[in-house]
PDB file of N, CA, C and O in Angstrom, chain B, residues numbered from 101:
ATOM      1  N   MET B 101      51.098 -38.147  79.820  1.00  0.00           N
ATOM      2  CA  MET B 101      49.794 -38.544  80.277  1.00  0.00           C
ATOM      3  C   MET B 101      49.573 -40.003  79.896  1.00  0.00           C
ATOM      4  O   MET B 101      49.695 -40.369  78.727  1.00  0.00           O
ATOM      5  N   ALA B 102      49.256 -40.813  80.861  1.00  0.00           N
ATOM      6  CA  ALA B 102      49.032 -42.234  80.612  1.00  0.00           C
ATOM      7  C   ALA B 102      47.649 -42.444  80.020  1.00  0.00           C
ATOM      8  O   ALA B 102      46.762 -41.603  80.170  1.00  0.00           O
ATOM      9  N   ALA B 103      47.476 -43.565  79.351  1.00  0.00           N
ATOM     10  CA  ALA B 103      46.198 -43.858  78.711  1.00  0.00           C
ATOM     11  C   ALA B 103      45.083 -43.952  79.742  1.00  0.00           C
ATOM     12  O   ALA B 103      43.933 -43.633  79.441  1.00  0.00           O
ATOM     13  N   ALA B 104      45.412 -44.385  80.951  1.00  0.00           N
ATOM     14  CA  ALA B 104      44.409 -44.510  81.997  1.00  0.00           C
ATOM     15  C   ALA B 104      43.852 -43.148  82.396  1.00  0.00           C
ATOM     16  O   ALA B 104      42.737 -43.061  82.911  1.00  0.00           O
ATOM     17  N   GLU B 105      44.619 -42.085  82.163  1.00  0.00           N
ATOM     18  CA  GLU B 105      44.182 -40.746  82.541  1.00  0.00           C
ATOM     19  C   GLU B 105      43.237 -40.124  81.523  1.00  0.00           C
ATOM     20  O   GLU B 105      42.636 -39.085  81.800  1.00  0.00           O
ATOM     21  N   ILE B 106      43.096 -40.732  80.360  1.00  0.00           N
ATOM     22  CA  ILE B 106      42.228 -40.179  79.323  1.00  0.00           C
ATOM     23  C   ILE B 106      40.798 -40.623  79.589  1.00  0.00           C
ATOM     24  O   ILE B 106      40.514 -41.816  79.689  1.00  0.00           O
ATOM     25  N   ASP B 107      39.905 -39.656  79.701  1.00  0.00           N
ATOM     26  CA  ASP B 107      38.489 -39.954  79.873  1.00  0.00           C
ATOM     27  C   ASP B 107      37.870 -40.037  78.479  1.00  0.00           C
ATOM     28  O   ASP B 107      37.509 -39.017  77.893  1.00  0.00           O
ATOM     29  N   VAL B 108      37.752 -41.240  77.959  1.00  0.00           N
ATOM     30  CA  VAL B 108      37.288 -41.455  76.592  1.00  0.00           C
ATOM     31  C   VAL B 108      35.860 -40.936  76.417  1.00  0.00           C
ATOM     32  O   VAL B 108      35.530 -40.383  75.368  1.00  0.00           O
ATOM     33  N   LYS B 109      35.021 -41.108  77.424  1.00  0.00           N
ATOM     34  CA  LYS B 109      33.638 -40.616  77.320  1.00  0.00           C
ATOM     35  C   LYS B 109      33.621 -39.097  77.192  1.00  0.00           C
ATOM     36  O   LYS B 109      32.829 -38.549  76.426  1.00  0.00           O
ATOM     37  N   TYR B 110      34.482 -38.418  77.931  1.00  0.00           N
ATOM     38  CA  TYR B 110      34.545 -36.957  77.876  1.00  0.00           C
ATOM     39  C   TYR B 110      35.051 -36.489  76.513  1.00  0.00           C
ATOM     40  O   TYR B 110      34.502 -35.555  75.928  1.00  0.00           O
ATOM     41  N   VAL B 111      36.089 -37.137  76.016  1.00  0.00           N
ATOM     42  CA  VAL B 111      36.633 -36.781  74.708  1.00  0.00           C
ATOM     43  C   VAL B 111      35.584 -37.029  73.619  1.00  0.00           C
ATOM     44  O   VAL B 111      35.437 -36.211  72.710  1.00  0.00           O
ATOM     45  N   ALA B 112      34.862 -38.134  73.699  1.00  0.00           N
ATOM     46  CA  ALA B 112      33.808 -38.433  72.729  1.00  0.00           C
ATOM     47  C   ALA B 112      32.706 -37.370  72.800  1.00  0.00           C
ATOM     48  O   ALA B 112      32.169 -36.957  71.772  1.00  0.00           O
ATOM     49  N   HIS B 113      32.377 -36.934  74.015  1.00  0.00           N
ATOM     50  CA  HIS B 113      31.366 -35.880  74.176  1.00  0.00           C
ATOM     51  C   HIS B 113      31.827 -34.584  73.504  1.00  0.00           C
ATOM     52  O   HIS B 113      31.048 -33.935  72.807  1.00  0.00           O
ATOM     53  N   LEU B 114      33.095 -34.210  73.716  1.00  0.00           N
ATOM     54  CA  LEU B 114      33.630 -32.998  73.095  1.00  0.00           C
ATOM     55  C   LEU B 114      33.585 -33.089  71.573  1.00  0.00           C
ATOM     56  O   LEU B 114      33.342 -32.094  70.891  1.00  0.00           O
ATOM     57  N   ALA B 115      33.820 -34.293  71.044  1.00  0.00           N
ATOM     58  CA  ALA B 115      33.821 -34.500  69.595  1.00  0.00           C
ATOM     59  C   ALA B 115      32.420 -34.780  69.055  1.00  0.00           C
ATOM     60  O   ALA B 115      32.252 -35.058  67.868  1.00  0.00           O
ATOM     61  N   ARG B 116      31.419 -34.707  69.928  1.00  0.00           N
ATOM     62  CA  ARG B 116      30.025 -34.968  69.562  1.00  0.00           C
ATOM     63  C   ARG B 116      29.857 -36.361  68.963  1.00  0.00           C
ATOM     64  O   ARG B 116      29.172 -36.540  67.956  1.00  0.00           O
ATOM     65  N   LEU B 117      30.499 -37.351  69.606  1.00  0.00           N
ATOM     66  CA  LEU B 117      30.420 -38.737  69.162  1.00  0.00           C
ATOM     67  C   LEU B 117      29.660 -39.566  70.181  1.00  0.00           C
ATOM     68  O   LEU B 117      29.778 -39.349  71.387  1.00  0.00           O
ATOM     69  N   THR B 118      28.890 -40.504  69.691  1.00  0.00           N
ATOM     70  CA  THR B 118      28.231 -41.466  70.564  1.00  0.00           C
ATOM     71  C   THR B 118      28.935 -42.801  70.351  1.00  0.00           C
ATOM     72  O   THR B 118      28.909 -43.359  69.254  1.00  0.00           O
ATOM     73  N   LEU B 119      29.564 -43.309  71.411  1.00  0.00           N
ATOM     74  CA  LEU B 119      30.335 -44.544  71.304  1.00  0.00           C
ATOM     75  C   LEU B 119      29.691 -45.642  72.131  1.00  0.00           C
ATOM     76  O   LEU B 119      29.170 -45.391  73.217  1.00  0.00           O
ATOM     77  N   SER B 120      29.731 -46.854  71.611  1.00  0.00           N
ATOM     78  CA  SER B 120      29.291 -48.007  72.391  1.00  0.00           C
ATOM     79  C   SER B 120      30.403 -48.363  73.371  1.00  0.00           C
ATOM     80  O   SER B 120      31.519 -47.855  73.261  1.00  0.00           O
ATOM     81  N   ALA B 121      30.102 -49.225  74.316  1.00  0.00           N
ATOM     82  CA  ALA B 121      31.104 -49.641  75.301  1.00  0.00           C
ATOM     83  C   ALA B 121      32.288 -50.316  74.604  1.00  0.00           C
ATOM     84  O   ALA B 121      33.437 -50.125  75.001  1.00  0.00           O
ATOM     85  N   GLU B 122      32.004 -51.096  73.576  1.00  0.00           N
ATOM     86  CA  GLU B 122      33.066 -51.774  72.821  1.00  0.00           C
ATOM     87  C   GLU B 122      33.962 -50.750  72.110  1.00  0.00           C
ATOM     88  O   GLU B 122      35.185 -50.886  72.100  1.00  0.00           O
ATOM     89  N   GLU B 123      33.337 -49.723  71.514  1.00  0.00           N
ATOM     90  CA  GLU B 123      34.102 -48.682  70.827  1.00  0.00           C
ATOM     91  C   GLU B 123      34.945 -47.876  71.817  1.00  0.00           C
ATOM     92  O   GLU B 123      36.079 -47.504  71.513  1.00  0.00           O
ATOM     93  N   GLU B 124      34.387 -47.607  73.008  1.00  0.00           N
ATOM     94  CA  GLU B 124      35.147 -46.886  74.032  1.00  0.00           C
ATOM     95  C   GLU B 124      36.383 -47.673  74.449  1.00  0.00           C
ATOM     96  O   GLU B 124      37.463 -47.105  74.610  1.00  0.00           O
ATOM     97  N   GLN B 125      36.223 -48.974  74.621  1.00  0.00           N
ATOM     98  CA  GLN B 125      37.344 -49.831  75.007  1.00  0.00           C
ATOM     99  C   GLN B 125      38.414 -49.837  73.916  1.00  0.00           C
ATOM    100  O   GLN B 125      39.604 -49.717  74.206  1.00  0.00           O
ATOM    101  N   LYS B 126      37.985 -49.976  72.657  1.00  0.00           N
ATOM    102  CA  LYS B 126      38.918 -50.001  71.535  1.00  0.00           C
ATOM    103  C   LYS B 126      39.644 -48.663  71.406  1.00  0.00           C
ATOM    104  O   LYS B 126      40.856 -48.635  71.198  1.00  0.00           O
ATOM    105  N   LEU B 127      38.910 -47.554  71.528  1.00  0.00           N
ATOM    106  CA  LEU B 127      39.509 -46.235  71.419  1.00  0.00           C
ATOM    107  C   LEU B 127      40.491 -45.983  72.561  1.00  0.00           C
ATOM    108  O   LEU B 127      41.549 -45.389  72.351  1.00  0.00           O
ATOM    109  N   SER B 128      40.151 -46.424  73.745  1.00  0.00           N
ATOM    110  CA  SER B 128      41.049 -46.266  74.882  1.00  0.00           C
ATOM    111  C   SER B 128      42.368 -46.992  74.635  1.00  0.00           C
ATOM    112  O   SER B 128      43.439 -46.471  74.947  1.00  0.00           O
ATOM    113  N   SER B 129      42.285 -48.186  74.078  1.00  0.00           N
ATOM    114  CA  SER B 129      43.487 -48.954  73.759  1.00  0.00           C
ATOM    115  C   SER B 129      44.312 -48.247  72.685  1.00  0.00           C
ATOM    116  O   SER B 129      45.535 -48.164  72.796  1.00  0.00           O
ATOM    117  N   GLN B 130      43.653 -47.740  71.655  1.00  0.00           N
ATOM    118  CA  GLN B 130      44.351 -47.053  70.575  1.00  0.00           C
ATOM    119  C   GLN B 130      45.015 -45.767  71.070  1.00  0.00           C
ATOM    120  O   GLN B 130      46.150 -45.468  70.697  1.00  0.00           O
ATOM    121  N   LEU B 131      44.311 -45.014  71.905  1.00  0.00           N
ATOM    122  CA  LEU B 131      44.900 -43.791  72.457  1.00  0.00           C
ATOM    123  C   LEU B 131      46.111 -44.121  73.326  1.00  0.00           C
ATOM    124  O   LEU B 131      47.099 -43.387  73.331  1.00  0.00           O
ATOM    125  N   GLY B 132      46.028 -45.223  74.057  1.00  0.00           N
ATOM    126  CA  GLY B 132      47.167 -45.658  74.863  1.00  0.00           C
ATOM    127  C   GLY B 132      48.375 -45.963  73.993  1.00  0.00           C
ATOM    128  O   GLY B 132      49.499 -45.600  74.339  1.00  0.00           O
ATOM    129  N   ASN B 133      48.152 -46.629  72.864  1.00  0.00           N
ATOM    130  CA  ASN B 133      49.247 -46.935  71.935  1.00  0.00           C
ATOM    131  C   ASN B 133      49.851 -45.657  71.360  1.00  0.00           C
ATOM    132  O   ASN B 133      51.069 -45.551  71.217  1.00  0.00           O
ATOM    133  N   ILE B 134      49.001 -44.691  71.033  1.00  0.00           N
ATOM    134  CA  ILE B 134      49.488 -43.419  70.490  1.00  0.00           C
ATOM    135  C   ILE B 134      50.343 -42.698  71.525  1.00  0.00           C
ATOM    136  O   ILE B 134      51.416 -42.189  71.199  1.00  0.00           O
ATOM    137  N   LEU B 135      49.878 -42.653  72.762  1.00  0.00           N
ATOM    138  CA  LEU B 135      50.638 -41.970  73.808  1.00  0.00           C
ATOM    139  C   LEU B 135      51.954 -42.685  74.111  1.00  0.00           C
ATOM    140  O   LEU B 135      52.960 -42.035  74.397  1.00  0.00           O
ATOM    141  N   ASP B 136      51.953 -44.015  74.051  1.00  0.00           N
ATOM    142  CA  ASP B 136      53.199 -44.760  74.239  1.00  0.00           C
ATOM    143  C   ASP B 136      54.200 -44.410  73.136  1.00  0.00           C
ATOM    144  O   ASP B 136      55.394 -44.272  73.400  1.00  0.00           O
ATOM    145  N   TYR B 137      53.710 -44.268  71.900  1.00  0.00           N
ATOM    146  CA  TYR B 137      54.588 -43.913  70.781  1.00  0.00           C
ATOM    147  C   TYR B 137      55.145 -42.504  70.970  1.00  0.00           C
ATOM    148  O   TYR B 137      56.314 -42.256  70.672  1.00  0.00           O
ATOM    149  N   ILE B 138      54.339 -41.601  71.449  1.00  0.00           N
ATOM    150  CA  ILE B 138      54.802 -40.230  71.690  1.00  0.00           C
ATOM    151  C   ILE B 138      55.884 -40.226  72.763  1.00  0.00           C
ATOM    152  O   ILE B 138      56.866 -39.493  72.648  1.00  0.00           O
ATOM    153  N   GLU B 139      55.717 -41.025  73.789  1.00  0.00           N
ATOM    154  CA  GLU B 139      56.753 -41.130  74.828  1.00  0.00           C
ATOM    155  C   GLU B 139      58.054 -41.669  74.239  1.00  0.00           C
ATOM    156  O   GLU B 139      59.141 -41.239  74.625  1.00  0.00           O
ATOM    157  N   LYS B 140      57.939 -42.615  73.301  1.00  0.00           N
ATOM    158  CA  LYS B 140      59.120 -43.170  72.650  1.00  0.00           C
ATOM    159  C   LYS B 140      59.820 -42.089  71.822  1.00  0.00           C
ATOM    160  O   LYS B 140      61.049 -42.032  71.790  1.00  0.00           O
ATOM    161  N   LEU B 141      59.038 -41.227  71.147  1.00  0.00           N
ATOM    162  CA  LEU B 141      59.624 -40.153  70.350  1.00  0.00           C
ATOM    163  C   LEU B 141      60.385 -39.147  71.220  1.00  0.00           C
ATOM    164  O   LEU B 141      61.353 -38.536  70.768  1.00  0.00           O
ATOM    165  N   LYS B 142      59.946 -38.980  72.455  1.00  0.00           N
ATOM    166  CA  LYS B 142      60.617 -38.044  73.352  1.00  0.00           C
ATOM    167  C   LYS B 142      62.044 -38.482  73.664  1.00  0.00           C
ATOM    168  O   LYS B 142      62.863 -37.663  74.081  1.00  0.00           O
ATOM    169  N   GLU B 143      62.348 -39.752  73.471  1.00  0.00           N
ATOM    170  CA  GLU B 143      63.687 -40.273  73.740  1.00  0.00           C
ATOM    171  C   GLU B 143      64.677 -39.948  72.621  1.00  0.00           C
ATOM    172  O   GLU B 143      65.885 -40.098  72.807  1.00  0.00           O
ATOM    173  N   ALA B 144      64.188 -39.511  71.478  1.00  0.00           N
ATOM    174  CA  ALA B 144      65.063 -39.228  70.339  1.00  0.00           C
ATOM    175  C   ALA B 144      65.979 -38.046  70.648  1.00  0.00           C
ATOM    176  O   ALA B 144      65.552 -37.049  71.231  1.00  0.00           O
ATOM    177  N   ASP B 145      67.241 -38.175  70.249  1.00  0.00           N
ATOM    178  CA  ASP B 145      68.214 -37.103  70.450  1.00  0.00           C
ATOM    179  C   ASP B 145      68.035 -36.075  69.340  1.00  0.00           C
ATOM    180  O   ASP B 145      68.322 -36.349  68.174  1.00  0.00           O
ATOM    181  N   VAL B 146      67.559 -34.892  69.712  1.00  0.00           N
ATOM    182  CA  VAL B 146      67.327 -33.843  68.730  1.00  0.00           C
ATOM    183  C   VAL B 146      68.265 -32.659  68.955  1.00  0.00           C
ATOM    184  O   VAL B 146      68.031 -31.564  68.443  1.00  0.00           O
ATOM    185  N   ALA B 147      69.329 -32.893  69.726  1.00  0.00           N
ATOM    186  CA  ALA B 147      70.315 -31.840  69.931  1.00  0.00           C
ATOM    187  C   ALA B 147      70.966 -31.528  68.585  1.00  0.00           C
ATOM    188  O   ALA B 147      71.376 -32.441  67.868  1.00  0.00           O
ATOM    189  N   GLY B 148      71.060 -30.285  68.251  1.00  0.00           N
ATOM    190  CA  GLY B 148      71.665 -29.892  66.992  1.00  0.00           C
ATOM    191  C   GLY B 148      70.699 -29.885  65.827  1.00  0.00           C
ATOM    192  O   GLY B 148      71.092 -29.557  64.708  1.00  0.00           O
ATOM    193  N   VAL B 149      69.447 -30.237  66.059  1.00  0.00           N
ATOM    194  CA  VAL B 149      68.452 -30.199  64.992  1.00  0.00           C
ATOM    195  C   VAL B 149      67.745 -28.849  65.076  1.00  0.00           C
ATOM    196  O   VAL B 149      67.161 -28.498  66.101  1.00  0.00           O
ATOM    197  N   GLU B 150      67.809 -28.111  63.987  1.00  0.00           N
ATOM    198  CA  GLU B 150      67.215 -26.779  63.966  1.00  0.00           C
ATOM    199  C   GLU B 150      65.694 -26.886  63.927  1.00  0.00           C
ATOM    200  O   GLU B 150      65.152 -27.643  63.122  1.00  0.00           O
ATOM    201  N   PRO B 151      64.990 -26.132  64.792  1.00  0.00           N
ATOM    202  CA  PRO B 151      63.525 -26.166  64.751  1.00  0.00           C
ATOM    203  C   PRO B 151      63.010 -25.643  63.412  1.00  0.00           C
ATOM    204  O   PRO B 151      63.561 -24.692  62.859  1.00  0.00           O
ATOM    205  N   THR B 152      61.962 -26.261  62.900  1.00  0.00           N
ATOM    206  CA  THR B 152      61.383 -25.836  61.632  1.00  0.00           C
ATOM    207  C   THR B 152      59.869 -25.799  61.749  1.00  0.00           C
ATOM    208  O   THR B 152      59.283 -26.470  62.598  1.00  0.00           O
ATOM    209  N   ALA B 153      59.252 -25.017  60.899  1.00  0.00           N
ATOM    210  CA  ALA B 153      57.800 -24.969  60.839  1.00  0.00           C
ATOM    211  C   ALA B 153      57.280 -25.958  59.795  1.00  0.00           C
ATOM    212  O   ALA B 153      56.134 -26.402  59.874  1.00  0.00           O
ATOM    213  N   HIS B 154      58.119 -26.299  58.820  1.00  0.00           N
ATOM    214  CA  HIS B 154      57.736 -27.215  57.756  1.00  0.00           C
ATOM    215  C   HIS B 154      58.864 -28.227  57.540  1.00  0.00           C
ATOM    216  O   HIS B 154      60.035 -27.941  57.789  1.00  0.00           O
ATOM    217  N   ALA B 155      58.485 -29.396  57.078  1.00  0.00           N
ATOM    218  CA  ALA B 155      59.481 -30.431  56.833  1.00  0.00           C
ATOM    219  C   ALA B 155      60.415 -30.050  55.685  1.00  0.00           C
ATOM    220  O   ALA B 155      61.593 -30.407  55.691  1.00  0.00           O
ATOM    221  N   PHE B 156      59.885 -29.329  54.708  1.00  0.00           N
ATOM    222  CA  PHE B 156      60.674 -28.901  53.559  1.00  0.00           C
ATOM    223  C   PHE B 156      60.625 -27.383  53.469  1.00  0.00           C
ATOM    224  O   PHE B 156      59.589 -26.784  53.757  1.00  0.00           O
ATOM    225  N   PRO B 157      61.717 -26.753  53.077  1.00  0.00           N
ATOM    226  CA  PRO B 157      61.697 -25.291  52.958  1.00  0.00           C
ATOM    227  C   PRO B 157      60.691 -24.848  51.886  1.00  0.00           C
ATOM    228  O   PRO B 157      60.590 -25.446  50.815  1.00  0.00           O
ATOM    229  N   LEU B 158      59.964 -23.797  52.206  1.00  0.00           N
ATOM    230  CA  LEU B 158      58.989 -23.267  51.264  1.00  0.00           C
ATOM    231  C   LEU B 158      59.571 -22.061  50.551  1.00  0.00           C
ATOM    232  O   LEU B 158      60.281 -21.255  51.152  1.00  0.00           O
ATOM    233  N   VAL B 159      59.271 -21.943  49.281  1.00  0.00           N
ATOM    234  CA  VAL B 159      59.737 -20.819  48.488  1.00  0.00           C
ATOM    235  C   VAL B 159      58.511 -20.104  47.939  1.00  0.00           C
ATOM    236  O   VAL B 159      57.628 -20.731  47.354  1.00  0.00           O
ATOM    237  N   ASN B 160      58.461 -18.806  48.127  1.00  0.00           N
ATOM    238  CA  ASN B 160      57.346 -18.030  47.625  1.00  0.00           C
ATOM    239  C   ASN B 160      57.484 -17.874  46.116  1.00  0.00           C
ATOM    240  O   ASN B 160      58.523 -17.430  45.627  1.00  0.00           O
ATOM    241  N   VAL B 161      56.442 -18.238  45.383  1.00  0.00           N
ATOM    242  CA  VAL B 161      56.522 -18.204  43.925  1.00  0.00           C
ATOM    243  C   VAL B 161      55.806 -16.996  43.333  1.00  0.00           C
ATOM    244  O   VAL B 161      55.586 -16.941  42.123  1.00  0.00           O
ATOM    245  N   THR B 162      55.443 -16.035  44.166  1.00  0.00           N
ATOM    246  CA  THR B 162      54.762 -14.859  43.640  1.00  0.00           C
ATOM    247  C   THR B 162      55.768 -13.911  42.998  1.00  0.00           C
ATOM    248  O   THR B 162      56.961 -13.950  43.301  1.00  0.00           O
ATOM    249  N   ARG B 163      55.280 -13.082  42.128  1.00  0.00           N
ATOM    250  CA  ARG B 163      56.150 -12.131  41.448  1.00  0.00           C
ATOM    251  C   ARG B 163      56.502 -11.000  42.412  1.00  0.00           C
ATOM    252  O   ARG B 163      55.745 -10.738  43.347  1.00  0.00           O
ATOM    253  N   PRO B 164      57.608 -10.339  42.208  1.00  0.00           N
ATOM    254  CA  PRO B 164      57.957  -9.196  43.059  1.00  0.00           C
ATOM    255  C   PRO B 164      57.030  -8.019  42.760  1.00  0.00           C
ATOM    256  O   PRO B 164      56.538  -7.869  41.641  1.00  0.00           O
ATOM    257  N   ASP B 165      56.801  -7.190  43.774  1.00  0.00           N
ATOM    258  CA  ASP B 165      55.974  -5.996  43.580  1.00  0.00           C
ATOM    259  C   ASP B 165      56.746  -4.989  42.741  1.00  0.00           C
ATOM    260  O   ASP B 165      57.871  -4.613  43.072  1.00  0.00           O
ATOM    261  N   GLU B 166      56.127  -4.563  41.659  1.00  0.00           N
ATOM    262  CA  GLU B 166      56.735  -3.573  40.783  1.00  0.00           C
ATOM    263  C   GLU B 166      55.669  -2.567  40.377  1.00  0.00           C
ATOM    264  O   GLU B 166      54.515  -2.931  40.154  1.00  0.00           O
ATOM    265  N   THR B 167      56.047  -1.336  40.285  1.00  0.00           N
ATOM    266  CA  THR B 167      55.132  -0.315  39.806  1.00  0.00           C
ATOM    267  C   THR B 167      54.989  -0.456  38.303  1.00  0.00           C
ATOM    268  O   THR B 167      55.976  -0.473  37.568  1.00  0.00           O
ATOM    269  N   ARG B 168      53.736  -0.557  37.852  1.00  0.00           N
ATOM    270  CA  ARG B 168      53.456  -0.682  36.415  1.00  0.00           C
ATOM    271  C   ARG B 168      52.313   0.256  36.059  1.00  0.00           C
ATOM    272  O   ARG B 168      51.527   0.627  36.930  1.00  0.00           O
ATOM    273  N   PRO B 169      52.207   0.642  34.804  1.00  0.00           N
ATOM    274  CA  PRO B 169      51.085   1.494  34.411  1.00  0.00           C
ATOM    275  C   PRO B 169      49.769   0.756  34.616  1.00  0.00           C
ATOM    276  O   PRO B 169      49.677  -0.445  34.364  1.00  0.00           O
ATOM    277  N   SER B 170      48.757   1.474  35.070  1.00  0.00           N
ATOM    278  CA  SER B 170      47.459   0.842  35.301  1.00  0.00           C
ATOM    279  C   SER B 170      46.429   1.392  34.332  1.00  0.00           C
ATOM    280  O   SER B 170      46.709   2.313  33.564  1.00  0.00           O
ATOM    281  N   MET B 171      45.245   0.823  34.376  1.00  0.00           N
ATOM    282  CA  MET B 171      44.155   1.219  33.505  1.00  0.00           C
ATOM    283  C   MET B 171      43.645   2.601  33.943  1.00  0.00           C
ATOM    284  O   MET B 171      43.574   2.885  35.139  1.00  0.00           O
ATOM    285  N   ALA B 172      43.307   3.421  33.018  1.00  0.00           N
ATOM    286  CA  ALA B 172      42.756   4.742  33.342  1.00  0.00           C
ATOM    287  C   ALA B 172      41.396   4.581  34.008  1.00  0.00           C
ATOM    288  O   ALA B 172      40.653   3.647  33.705  1.00  0.00           O
ATOM    289  N   GLY B 173      41.075   5.498  34.916  1.00  0.00           N
ATOM    290  CA  GLY B 173      39.807   5.427  35.643  1.00  0.00           C
ATOM    291  C   GLY B 173      38.605   5.420  34.728  1.00  0.00           C
ATOM    292  O   GLY B 173      37.665   4.654  34.943  1.00  0.00           O
ATOM    293  N   GLU B 174      38.620   6.269  33.699  1.00  0.00           N
ATOM    294  CA  GLU B 174      37.494   6.325  32.758  1.00  0.00           C
ATOM    295  C   GLU B 174      37.320   4.985  32.037  1.00  0.00           C
ATOM    296  O   GLU B 174      36.195   4.540  31.810  1.00  0.00           O
ATOM    297  N   GLU B 175      38.430   4.351  31.681  1.00  0.00           N
ATOM    298  CA  GLU B 175      38.367   3.058  30.992  1.00  0.00           C
ATOM    299  C   GLU B 175      37.800   1.981  31.916  1.00  0.00           C
ATOM    300  O   GLU B 175      37.014   1.142  31.477  1.00  0.00           O
ATOM    301  N   ALA B 176      38.194   1.996  33.200  1.00  0.00           N
ATOM    302  CA  ALA B 176      37.691   1.007  34.156  1.00  0.00           C
ATOM    303  C   ALA B 176      36.196   1.175  34.377  1.00  0.00           C
ATOM    304  O   ALA B 176      35.490   0.186  34.571  1.00  0.00           O
ATOM    305  N   LEU B 177      35.699   2.411  34.352  1.00  0.00           N
ATOM    306  CA  LEU B 177      34.283   2.678  34.606  1.00  0.00           C
ATOM    307  C   LEU B 177      33.416   2.575  33.350  1.00  0.00           C
ATOM    308  O   LEU B 177      32.192   2.669  33.442  1.00  0.00           O
ATOM    309  N   ARG B 178      34.014   2.389  32.206  1.00  0.00           N
ATOM    310  CA  ARG B 178      33.290   2.414  30.932  1.00  0.00           C
ATOM    311  C   ARG B 178      32.125   1.418  30.897  1.00  0.00           C
ATOM    312  O   ARG B 178      31.043   1.776  30.432  1.00  0.00           O
ATOM    313  N   ASN B 179      32.308   0.192  31.368  1.00  0.00           N
ATOM    314  CA  ASN B 179      31.256  -0.828  31.304  1.00  0.00           C
ATOM    315  C   ASN B 179      30.471  -0.968  32.603  1.00  0.00           C
ATOM    316  O   ASN B 179      29.652  -1.879  32.723  1.00  0.00           O
ATOM    317  N   ALA B 180      30.696  -0.098  33.566  1.00  0.00           N
ATOM    318  CA  ALA B 180      29.970  -0.180  34.836  1.00  0.00           C
ATOM    319  C   ALA B 180      28.512   0.195  34.626  1.00  0.00           C
ATOM    320  O   ALA B 180      28.219   1.143  33.898  1.00  0.00           O
ATOM    321  N   PRO B 181      27.580  -0.542  35.260  1.00  0.00           N
ATOM    322  CA  PRO B 181      26.165  -0.208  35.089  1.00  0.00           C
ATOM    323  C   PRO B 181      25.808   1.153  35.681  1.00  0.00           C
ATOM    324  O   PRO B 181      24.927   1.839  35.164  1.00  0.00           O
ATOM    325  N   ALA B 182      26.496   1.558  36.780  1.00  0.00           N
ATOM    326  CA  ALA B 182      26.204   2.859  37.386  1.00  0.00           C
ATOM    327  C   ALA B 182      27.485   3.413  38.003  1.00  0.00           C
ATOM    328  O   ALA B 182      28.257   2.687  38.629  1.00  0.00           O
ATOM    329  N   THR B 183      27.692   4.720  37.813  1.00  0.00           N
ATOM    330  CA  THR B 183      28.869   5.381  38.392  1.00  0.00           C
ATOM    331  C   THR B 183      28.455   6.738  38.935  1.00  0.00           C
ATOM    332  O   THR B 183      27.437   7.303  38.537  1.00  0.00           O
ATOM    333  N   ALA B 184      29.269   7.248  39.855  1.00  0.00           N
ATOM    334  CA  ALA B 184      29.050   8.594  40.384  1.00  0.00           C
ATOM    335  C   ALA B 184      30.370   9.103  40.920  1.00  0.00           C
ATOM    336  O   ALA B 184      31.009   8.428  41.727  1.00  0.00           O
ATOM    337  N   GLY B 185      30.790  10.272  40.491  1.00  0.00           N
ATOM    338  CA  GLY B 185      32.018  10.882  40.990  1.00  0.00           C
ATOM    339  C   GLY B 185      33.251  10.034  40.749  1.00  0.00           C
ATOM    340  O   GLY B 185      34.176  10.057  41.560  1.00  0.00           O
ATOM    341  N   GLY B 186      33.291   9.282  39.649  1.00  0.00           N
ATOM    342  CA  GLY B 186      34.445   8.457  39.342  1.00  0.00           C
ATOM    343  C   GLY B 186      34.507   7.162  40.134  1.00  0.00           C
ATOM    344  O   GLY B 186      35.567   6.543  40.219  1.00  0.00           O
ATOM    345  N   LEU B 187      33.376   6.737  40.723  1.00  0.00           N
ATOM    346  CA  LEU B 187      33.316   5.514  41.525  1.00  0.00           C
ATOM    347  C   LEU B 187      32.226   4.589  40.983  1.00  0.00           C
ATOM    348  O   LEU B 187      31.288   5.041  40.326  1.00  0.00           O
ATOM    349  N   PHE B 188      32.355   3.298  41.264  1.00  0.00           N
ATOM    350  CA  PHE B 188      31.319   2.322  40.924  1.00  0.00           C
ATOM    351  C   PHE B 188      30.167   2.482  41.915  1.00  0.00           C
ATOM    352  O   PHE B 188      30.399   2.688  43.106  1.00  0.00           O
ATOM    353  N   ILE B 189      28.944   2.391  41.435  1.00  0.00           N
ATOM    354  CA  ILE B 189      27.766   2.351  42.301  1.00  0.00           C
ATOM    355  C   ILE B 189      27.322   0.887  42.347  1.00  0.00           C
ATOM    356  O   ILE B 189      27.082   0.265  41.313  1.00  0.00           O
ATOM    357  N   VAL B 190      27.217   0.344  43.582  1.00  0.00           N
ATOM    358  CA  VAL B 190      26.816  -1.060  43.751  1.00  0.00           C
ATOM    359  C   VAL B 190      25.628  -1.125  44.686  1.00  0.00           C
ATOM    360  O   VAL B 190      25.415  -0.213  45.485  1.00  0.00           O
ATOM    361  N   PRO B 191      24.843  -2.205  44.595  1.00  0.00           N
ATOM    362  CA  PRO B 191      23.679  -2.333  45.501  1.00  0.00           C
ATOM    363  C   PRO B 191      24.147  -2.482  46.953  1.00  0.00           C
ATOM    364  O   PRO B 191      25.192  -3.071  47.230  1.00  0.00           O
ATOM    365  N   LYS B 192      23.349  -1.937  47.861  1.00  0.00           N
ATOM    366  CA  LYS B 192      23.631  -2.048  49.291  1.00  0.00           C
ATOM    367  C   LYS B 192      23.401  -3.500  49.707  1.00  0.00           C
ATOM    368  O   LYS B 192      22.357  -4.077  49.399  1.00  0.00           O
ATOM    369  N   ILE B 193      24.371  -4.091  50.406  1.00  0.00           N
ATOM    370  CA  ILE B 193      24.221  -5.489  50.818  1.00  0.00           C
ATOM    371  C   ILE B 193      24.179  -5.642  52.332  1.00  0.00           C
ATOM    372  O   ILE B 193      23.918  -6.739  52.825  1.00  0.00           O
ATOM    373  N   VAL B 194      24.429  -4.575  53.079  1.00  0.00           N
ATOM    374  CA  VAL B 194      24.402  -4.617  54.534  1.00  0.00           C
ATOM    375  C   VAL B 194      23.292  -3.705  55.013  1.00  0.00           C
ATOM    376  O   VAL B 194      23.183  -2.563  54.568  1.00  0.00           O
ATOM    377  N   GLU B 195      22.480  -4.197  55.904  1.00  0.00           N
ATOM    378  CA  GLU B 195      21.403  -3.356  56.429  1.00  0.00           C
ATOM    379  C   GLU B 195      21.742  -2.827  57.794  1.00  0.00           C
ATOM    380  O   GLU B 195      20.947  -2.099  58.389  1.00  0.00           O
TER     381      GLU B 195
END
């Protein structure tokens, strides 16, 4: 898409921006430069480059899931302000 095809007023409207005529002209020029650079990037030979989602490989640092002993139900409910049938009683927040 060439810079001439970009409707700067429409894009500014979508972004809820009010631009002066001078700002529209400057933005149009800048968008044109950005699009020219993108066209230049399309010329790069990327054959043999594996697609990636991130520039660097990510490693999950969470611990593995393991079954461990948990707190007894009575102990968990000991400091609760209100309980019923082995459950916490909480104020209603949805009407």
